[in-house]
C-alpha positions in Angstrom: 151.6 130.8 137.2 147.9 129.9 137.1 145.4 132.2 138.6 141.9 131.0 139.6 138.8 133.1 140.1 135.5 131.6 140.8 131.8 132.5 141.1 129.8 130.5 143.6 126.1 131.0 144.2 124.3 130.8 147.5 127.5 130.6 149.5 128.2 127.0 148.5 131.6 125.5 147.7 132.3 125.3 144.0 131.2 122.0 142.4 132.4 120.5 139.2 129.9 122.4 137.1 130.5 125.7 138.8 131.9 128.3 136.4 135.4 129.5 137.2 138.1 131.5 135.4 141.7 130.4 135.0 144.3 132.9 133.6 147.9 132.5 132.6 150.7 135.2 132.5 150.5 135.5 128.7 146.9 136.7 128.9 145.3 133.3 127.9 142.0 132.9 129.8 139.7 130.0 130.4 136.1 130.4 131.5 134.1 127.2 132.3 133.8 124.2 134.5 136.8 123.4 136.7 137.7 120.5 138.9 140.7 120.6 141.2 142.0 123.8 139.5 142.0 122.0 136.1 139.8 122.5 133.1 137.1 119.8 133.3 133.7 120.0 131.6 132.4 122.5 129.1 134.3 125.8 128.8 136.0 128.3 126.5 139.7 129.3 126.1 140.3 132.9 125.0 143.7 133.7 123.4 145.1 137.2 123.2 144.8 137.3 119.4 141.0 136.8 119.6 141.0 133.1 118.8 138.6 131.0 120.9 138.1 127.3 121.6 134.7 126.2 122.8 134.2 122.6 123.9 134.7 119.9 126.5 137.7 119.2 128.7 138.8 116.2 130.7 141.6 116.5 133.2 142.9 119.8 131.7 142.9 118.4 128.1 140.6 119.1 125.2 138.3 116.1 124.7 135.4 115.4 122.3 133.5 117.7 119.9 134.6 121.4 119.8 134.4 124.7 117.9 137.5 126.8 117.1 136.6 130.4 116.2 139.2 132.6 114.5 139.4 136.4 115.1 137.6 137.1 111.8 134.7 134.9 112.8 135.5 131.8 110.7 134.5 128.7 112.7 136.0 125.2 112.5 134.5 122.2 114.1 136.8 119.5 115.4 137.1 116.5 117.7 139.9 116.0 120.2 141.1 112.9 122.0 143.2 113.6 125.1 144.3 117.0 123.7 145.1 115.7 120.2 143.0 117.0 117.2 141.7 113.9 115.4 139.1 115.5 113.1 138.6 119.0 111.7 136.1 120.7 109.3 135.1 124.2 108.4 131.6 125.1 109.6 129.9 126.1 106.4 127.4 128.2 108.4 130.2 130.5 109.7 131.3 133.6 108.1 133.7 136.5 108.8 132.3 139.7 110.2 130.3 141.7 107.6 132.1 145.0 108.2 128.9 146.8 109.1 129.9 150.2 110.6 128.9 150.8 114.1 126.5 153.5 115.0 127.7 156.5 116.9 127.0 156.0 120.6 124.8 158.7 122.1 126.9 158.6 125.3 130.4 157.4 126.2 131.1 154.0 127.6 134.3 153.6 129.5 136.8 150.8 128.8 136.3 149.6 132.3 132.6 149.3 131.9 133.0 147.5 128.5 135.3 145.0 130.1 133.0 144.4 133.0 130.1 143.7 130.6 132.3 141.4 128.5 133.3 139.4 131.6 129.7 139.2 132.8 128.5 137.9 129.5 131.4 135.4 129.3 130.3 134.1 132.7 126.7 133.9 131.4 127.8 131.9 128.4 130.0 129.6 130.5 127.2 129.0 133.0 124.9 128.1 130.0 127.5 125.6 128.8 128.1 124.2 132.2 124.3 123.7 132.4 124.2 125.5 135.8 120.8 127.2 135.8 121.4 129.1 139.1 124.5 130.8 137.9 122.9 131.4 134.5 119.8 133.0 135.9 121.9 135.1 138.3 123.0 137.3 135.4 119.4 138.3 134.7 118.0 141.4 136.4 115.1 141.0 138.8 113.5 143.6 136.5 114.1 141.6 133.4 111.5 142.5 130.8 109.3 139.5 130.1 107.0 138.8 127.3 103.4 140.0 127.8 101.4 137.8 130.1 104.5 135.8 131.1 105.3 135.3 134.7 108.8 135.2 136.2 108.4 131.7 137.7 107.2 130.3 134.4 110.0 132.0 132.5 112.7 130.7 134.9 111.2 127.2 134.7 111.4 127.3 130.9 115.0 128.5 131.0 116.0 125.7 133.5 114.4 123.1 131.2 116.3 124.5 128.2 119.6 124.3 130.1 119.2 120.9 131.6 117.5 118.9 128.8 120.4 118.6 126.3 123.2 116.1 127.0 125.7 118.8 126.3 125.8 122.5 125.2 128.5 124.4 123.4 128.1 128.2 123.0 130.3 130.9 121.6 129.5 134.6 121.6 131.1 137.3 119.6 130.7 140.9 120.7 129.8 143.0 117.6 128.7 146.3 119.2 128.3 148.2 122.5 125.8 151.0 122.3 125.3 153.0 125.6 121.9 154.7 126.1 121.1 157.9 127.8 119.3 156.1 130.6 122.5 154.2 131.6 121.6 151.0 129.9 124.0 149.4 127.3 122.8 147.5 124.2 125.2 144.8 123.4 124.8 143.1 120.0 126.3 139.6 119.9 126.6 136.8 117.4 125.7 133.6 119.1 126.8 130.2 117.9 124.8 127.5 119.8 125.3 123.7 119.5 123.9 120.8 121.5 123.3 117.1 120.9 119.8 118.0 119.4 120.0 121.5 118.0 122.4 124.0 116.5 121.9 127.6 115.5 123.9 130.8 114.6 122.0 133.9 115.4 122.3 137.6 116.3 120.9 139.0 119.5 120.8 142.2 121.5 121.3 142.0 125.2 120.4 145.1 127.1 122.6 145.4 130.2 122.0 147.5 133.3 124.5 148.3 136.1 123.5 146.7 139.4 126.0 147.9 142.1 129.4 146.7 141.0 128.0 144.2 138.5 126.0 144.2 135.3 122.7 142.3 134.6 120.6 141.5 131.6 117.4 143.5 131.6 116.2 142.7 128.1 116.8 140.3 125.2 115.6 140.9 121.7 116.3 140.4 118.0 118.4 143.2 116.2 
């Protein structure tokens, strides 16, 4: 049985590039673009063992350039044609986790809150890949901490341009650490692998999350 959950902004009916979640009984999960309840467009498959596939889909089959990330962080790049792998190579920029011990959290973070944050950031990454700026920006708090002398309209315009300019975007995020703060915020350290037709980068980032009702939003981004 296939279960579909969708996020739609502004009360509109989900379009081809709206981010949706498909789940299967064995725990396999897809987050990305969906058309007629089938994977279609950019998205990510998450398997129970931690393996992830990031790439493009056409009519429920993997199609074109992709990244496959193993549970230890090793990344392979491949190319699919109608679901069949036709080229595969190890990404030399990838590396397993460095085993850095996590800091002791000053306060406790529940498993439920951790899962909510993971789901919210999976949605953020999927909206980025789907190049849907409205859904992408909806994850950012209205109190997001901007750079000095930067206005919210200018910041949003810049982000929209960054999403819409590339022909395609592939993004994988690995959660390295969740550090709750005494003020209720949670610092989430991620490893971000970004690839587009014009640029690619693997970097580390800290996203500061803040609860907003039943949801979580990004209130700050910074380097570790």
